[in-house]
C-alpha positions as CSV (number, residue, x, y, z in Angstrom):
1,M,218.6,17.1,44.5
2,K,218.8,13.5,43.6
3,T,218.2,12.4,47.4
4,L,215.2,14.8,47.3
5,L,213.8,13.3,44.2
6,K,214.6,9.7,45.4
7,N,213.4,10.0,48.9
8,A,210.3,12.0,47.8
9,R,209.1,8.8,45.2
10,E,209.9,6.2,47.9
11,Q,207.7,8.3,50.7
12,K,204.7,8.0,48.2
13,G,205.2,4.5,47.6
14,L,205.9,5.0,43.7
15,K,208.2,2.8,41.8
16,T,210.5,4.5,39.0
17,R,208.6,3.2,36.6
18,E,205.3,4.7,37.8
19,V,206.8,7.9,38.1
20,A,207.7,7.5,34.5
21,Q,204.1,6.9,33.0
22,I,202.6,9.4,34.8
23,L,205.1,12.1,33.9
24,G,205.5,10.7,30.2
25,I,209.1,10.8,30.9
26,D,211.4,7.8,29.9
27,Q,211.9,5.4,33.2
28,A,215.7,5.3,32.5
29,L,216.1,9.6,32.5
30,I,214.2,8.9,35.9
31,S,217.1,6.4,37.2
32,K,219.5,8.6,36.1
33,F,218.1,11.8,37.8
34,E,218.0,9.6,41.3
35,S,221.6,8.7,40.5
36,G,222.7,11.8,39.4
37,T,224.5,11.0,36.3
38,R,221.7,13.3,34.2
39,K,220.0,16.9,35.3
40,P,216.2,17.1,34.6
41,T,215.1,20.2,32.5
42,R,213.2,23.2,34.1
43,E,210.2,21.9,33.0
44,Q,210.9,18.2,34.4
45,I,211.1,19.8,37.5
46,S,208.0,21.3,37.8
47,K,206.4,17.9,36.8
48,L,208.4,16.2,39.5
49,S,207.5,18.9,42.0
50,Q,204.1,18.5,41.5
51,L,203.6,14.7,41.7
52,L,206.2,14.0,44.5
53,E,204.6,16.8,46.4
54,I,208.4,18.7,46.8
55,D,208.7,22.4,47.7
56,F,209.1,23.8,43.8
57,E,211.4,26.6,45.1
58,T,213.3,24.1,47.2
59,L,213.8,21.7,44.2
60,M,214.4,24.7,41.7
61,I,217.1,26.2,44.0
62,A,219.2,22.4,44.3
63,W,218.7,22.5,40.6
64,L,220.4,25.8,40.2
65,K,222.9,24.9,43.0
66,E,224.0,21.9,41.0
67,K,224.0,23.7,37.5
68,I,226.3,26.5,39.2
69,L,228.5,23.6,40.1
70,Y,228.7,21.7,37.0
71,E,229.7,25.0,35.5
72,I,232.3,26.3,37.7
73,G,233.1,23.4,39.8
74,D,236.3,23.7,41.8
75,D,237.8,26.4,39.9
76,E,240.2,28.3,42.2
77,F,238.5,31.5,41.0
78,A,235.0,30.1,41.5
79,L,234.1,31.7,44.7
80,K,235.2,34.9,43.5
81,A,232.9,34.7,40.6
82,L,230.0,33.9,42.9
83,F,231.0,36.6,45.0
84,L,230.8,38.8,41.7
85,A,227.7,37.5,39.9
86,E,225.8,37.7,43.3
87,Q,226.4,41.6,43.2
88,E,225.7,41.8,39.8
89,I,222.3,40.1,40.1
90,Q,221.6,42.2,43.4
91,S,222.3,45.2,41.6
92,N,220.4,44.5,38.5
93,K,217.4,44.2,40.7
94,K,217.6,47.6,42.2
95,I,218.3,49.4,38.6
96,I,215.0,47.5,37.6
97,S,212.9,48.4,40.9
98,S,214.4,52.0,40.6
99,S,214.1,52.6,36.8
100,V,210.3,51.5,37.2
101,L,209.4,53.9,40.2
102,S,211.3,57.0,38.1
103,G,209.0,56.2,35.3
104,I,205.9,56.3,37.6
105,Q,207.5,58.8,40.2
106,V,205.4,61.9,38.7
107,V,202.1,60.5,38.3
108,L,202.6,59.1,41.9
109,D,203.0,62.5,43.1
110,E,200.6,64.0,41.3
111,I,197.6,61.2,42.9
112,E,199.3,61.8,46.2
113,V,198.2,65.6,45.8
114,L,194.6,64.8,44.7
115,K,194.6,61.9,47.4
116,K,195.7,64.8,50.1
117,Q,192.8,67.1,48.6
118,I,190.0,65.0,49.1
119,T,191.3,63.9,52.6
120,S,190.5,67.4,53.3
121,F,186.7,67.0,52.7
122,Q,183.9,67.2,54.9
123,H,182.9,63.7,56.6
124,F,179.5,64.1,54.9
125,D,181.0,64.5,51.4
126,L,183.4,61.6,52.0
127,H,180.3,59.4,52.6
128,R,178.8,60.3,50.0
129,I,181.3,60.2,47.0
130,S,182.5,57.0,48.7
131,K,179.0,55.2,48.2
132,I,178.6,56.7,44.4
133,L,182.2,55.3,43.5
134,E,181.4,52.2,45.1
135,L,178.2,51.5,43.4
136,E,180.0,52.4,39.9
137,F,182.4,50.0,40.7
138,I,180.0,47.3,41.5
139,S,178.3,47.9,38.2
140,E,181.4,48.3,36.0
141,S,183.2,45.4,37.2
142,N,180.2,43.3,36.6
143,R,179.7,44.6,33.4
144,L,183.3,43.6,32.6
145,N,182.2,40.2,33.5
146,G,179.7,40.2,31.1
147,N,176.6,41.4,33.6
148,S,174.2,43.3,31.5
149,L,172.6,45.5,34.7
150,T,172.9,49.0,33.8
151,F,174.4,51.4,36.8
152,Q,170.6,52.4,37.8
153,E,169.4,49.0,37.6
154,T,172.4,48.1,39.6
155,K,171.6,51.0,42.3
156,S,168.2,49.6,42.4
157,V,169.3,46.0,42.8
158,I,171.5,47.1,45.8
159,N,169.7,49.5,47.6
160,E,165.9,48.9,47.0
161,G,166.0,45.2,46.7
162,V,164.2,45.4,43.3
163,T,164.1,42.9,40.6
164,I,164.8,43.7,37.1
165,A,162.8,42.6,34.5
166,G,164.6,40.6,31.5
167,K,167.7,40.2,33.6
168,T,168.9,36.8,35.0
169,M,169.0,35.5,38.8
170,Y,172.6,35.4,38.4
171,E,173.2,39.0,37.3
172,H,171.2,40.1,40.3
173,L,173.2,37.7,42.7
174,E,176.3,39.0,41.1
175,A,175.6,42.9,42.3
176,V,174.3,41.9,45.7
177,N,177.4,39.4,46.3
178,L,179.7,41.9,45.1
179,Q,178.4,44.7,47.3
180,E,178.4,42.0,50.3
181,T,181.9,41.3,49.5
182,I,183.1,45.0,49.3
183,A,181.3,45.5,52.7
184,Y,183.5,42.5,54.1
185,I,186.7,44.0,52.6
186,K,185.8,47.5,54.2
187,D,185.1,45.7,57.6
188,L,188.6,44.0,57.1
189,N,190.3,47.3,56.5
190,H,188.6,49.1,59.4
191,K,189.9,46.3,61.8
192,K,193.3,46.6,60.0
193,T,193.4,43.0,59.3
194,S,196.1,42.5,57.0
195,I,195.8,40.7,53.7
196,N,195.7,36.7,54.3
197,E,194.9,33.7,52.2
198,K,191.8,32.6,54.6
199,D,189.9,35.8,53.9
200,F,191.1,35.8,50.4
201,L,189.3,32.4,49.7
202,T,186.4,34.0,52.1
203,I,186.1,37.0,49.8
204,H,186.0,34.3,46.8
205,N,183.2,32.4,48.3
206,L,181.0,35.5,49.1
207,L,181.4,36.4,45.4
208,L,180.2,33.4,44.2
209,R,177.7,32.4,46.6
210,G,174.4,31.0,44.9
211,I,176.2,31.3,41.3
212,S,179.1,28.9,41.5
213,P,178.6,26.9,45.1
214,E,181.1,23.6,44.0
215,N,183.9,26.1,43.3
216,S,183.4,28.7,45.7
217,G,186.1,29.7,48.2
218,K,188.5,26.5,46.9
219,Y,191.4,26.6,44.8
220,K,191.5,24.4,41.4
221,N,192.0,21.0,42.8
222,D,195.7,21.2,41.4
223,S,199.0,20.9,43.9
224,L,200.9,23.3,41.7
225,I,198.2,26.0,42.1
226,I,198.2,25.8,45.9
227,R,202.1,26.0,45.6
228,E,201.7,28.9,43.6
229,M,199.7,30.7,45.9
230,N,201.5,30.1,48.8
231,L,204.6,31.7,47.0
232,F,202.0,34.4,46.2
233,F,201.6,35.3,49.8
234,N,205.1,34.6,50.9
235,W,205.7,37.3,47.9
236,Y,203.0,39.8,49.2
237,E,204.5,39.7,52.7
238,T,207.8,40.2,51.8
239,N,206.9,43.4,49.6
240,K,203.9,44.8,51.5
241,N,205.9,47.5,53.4
242,N,208.5,48.0,50.4
243,L,206.6,48.6,47.3
244,H,204.2,51.7,46.5
245,P,200.7,50.8,47.4
246,I,199.3,51.4,43.8
247,V,202.6,49.3,42.8
248,L,201.8,46.7,45.2
249,A,198.1,46.0,44.2
250,S,199.0,46.4,40.6
251,E,201.6,43.2,40.7
252,A,199.2,41.5,43.1
253,H,196.4,41.6,40.4
254,L,198.8,40.6,37.8
255,K,200.1,37.7,39.6
256,V,196.6,36.4,40.5
257,I,195.3,36.7,37.3
258,T,198.6,34.5,36.0
259,I,198.0,31.8,38.1
260,S,194.0,31.9,37.7
261,P,193.7,29.7,40.9
262,F,190.0,29.3,40.8
263,E,187.8,27.7,38.3
264,N,185.5,30.7,38.1
265,G,186.1,34.3,39.0
266,N,189.7,34.9,38.5
267,M,189.4,38.1,36.9
268,Q,186.9,39.6,39.7
269,I,189.0,38.2,42.4
270,A,192.3,39.6,40.9
271,N,190.5,43.1,40.5
272,L,188.8,42.8,43.9
273,L,192.6,42.0,45.5
274,M,194.0,45.1,43.9
275,N,191.2,47.4,45.4
276,W,191.5,45.6,48.9
277,I,194.7,47.1,48.6
278,L,194.1,50.4,47.4
279,L,191.3,50.7,49.7
280,Q,193.7,49.7,52.8
281,H,196.0,52.6,52.2
282,G,193.3,55.3,51.6
283,Y,193.1,55.1,48.0
284,V,189.9,54.9,46.0
285,F,188.7,52.1,43.4
286,A,190.4,51.9,40.5
287,T,187.4,51.2,38.3
288,I,188.0,49.5,35.3
289,Q,185.1,50.3,33.0
290,G,183.0,48.0,31.5
291,N,182.3,48.5,28.3
292,D,184.0,46.9,25.0
293,E,186.6,49.5,23.9
294,T,188.0,49.3,27.8
295,K,187.6,45.7,28.4
296,E,189.9,45.0,25.1
297,E,192.2,47.4,26.3
298,Y,192.4,46.0,29.9
299,L,192.6,42.2,28.1
300,H,195.4,43.7,26.0
301,I,197.5,45.1,28.4
302,L,197.5,41.6,30.2
303,E,198.6,39.9,27.1
304,A,201.5,42.3,26.7
305,C,202.5,42.0,30.3
306,K,202.6,38.4,29.8
307,N,204.1,38.1,26.4
308,K,206.8,40.7,27.2
309,N,207.5,39.8,30.6
310,D,206.8,43.6,31.7
311,K,204.5,44.3,34.4
312,S,205.0,48.1,33.9
313,F,202.1,47.9,31.2
314,L,199.4,47.1,34.0
315,I,201.3,49.8,36.7
316,N,201.1,52.5,34.3
317,Y,197.2,51.2,33.5
318,I,196.3,51.6,37.0
319,L,197.9,54.6,37.9
320,R,196.0,56.4,35.0
321,I,192.9,54.7,36.5
322,E,193.5,55.6,39.7
323,K,194.2,59.3,38.9
324,E,190.9,59.5,36.8
325,N,188.8,58.3,39.8
326,L,190.3,60.6,42.3
327,L,189.5,63.4,39.8
328,R,186.2,62.2,39.5
329,A,185.7,62.1,43.5
330,I,187.0,65.4,43.6
331,Q,184.1,66.9,40.8
332,L,181.7,65.0,42.8
333,V,182.1,67.2,45.7
334,S,182.2,70.3,43.8
335,K,178.7,69.4,42.0
């Protein structure tokens, strides 16, 4: 790790005192980090990684390796202990994963039955309920973001190009932009295009077109954010075929809203990404209602996930919403 730090600093043409000044770390400590006589804290690792543009994962692995070596050194039982530790870590991961899945399996089974029932409908009925659910998603998603357009007003703006008296230009744009963004996502899904960073940024650009053009389609000017998003897409590629689609969509939503990669529109883009994944796998929109009570519940769940480091709160919430919307789709056909 000491070599990584020193080489990166020299490549950037920085002196140890300059690094110390920028990061608010004592210059003597920086020198000790580079000589290997002192180890940075986890927080200092994050700061050094960002400033020196060292891959965070690479630096963290080097840091953890040295911590392990410091603790066990060349003890005669070190290798056996490491082997057992690795087995326990892998076992714990499997236990956590299987416990999450078993806890929600009943609801997943119910959802699959409802989904199968919907796929048996006539093409005309499928098209009709798809349009209704899409309009409801646009209306409620924008209400969740503070838009005051009602469902009927949203429908008039999108389908008839009507301007609603007393509503702002931005509220009209939000409705139109979201409809066009969904059309773009549906086209990607029709072409079986895998979720990727390029289209993710395009979707954000479409969402904020004419509303916040200076920030649309661009991450915050923060190298740590860019690194976090790279790690997110690596995570997605690793897990897209391993996790149930609803679990995958829920976790993706939580990860993006936690990172908050954009200056504006983080809640909308996390919501859109989640539904992009759901639609890709043949599910209906998981529409979070925009009324005050539901919004408060949704924000409380996000806070609980963060404070308790437990993603199951959001997974169970999205499962409930998806099941409700599948039932809603079935009711629309029976009318």
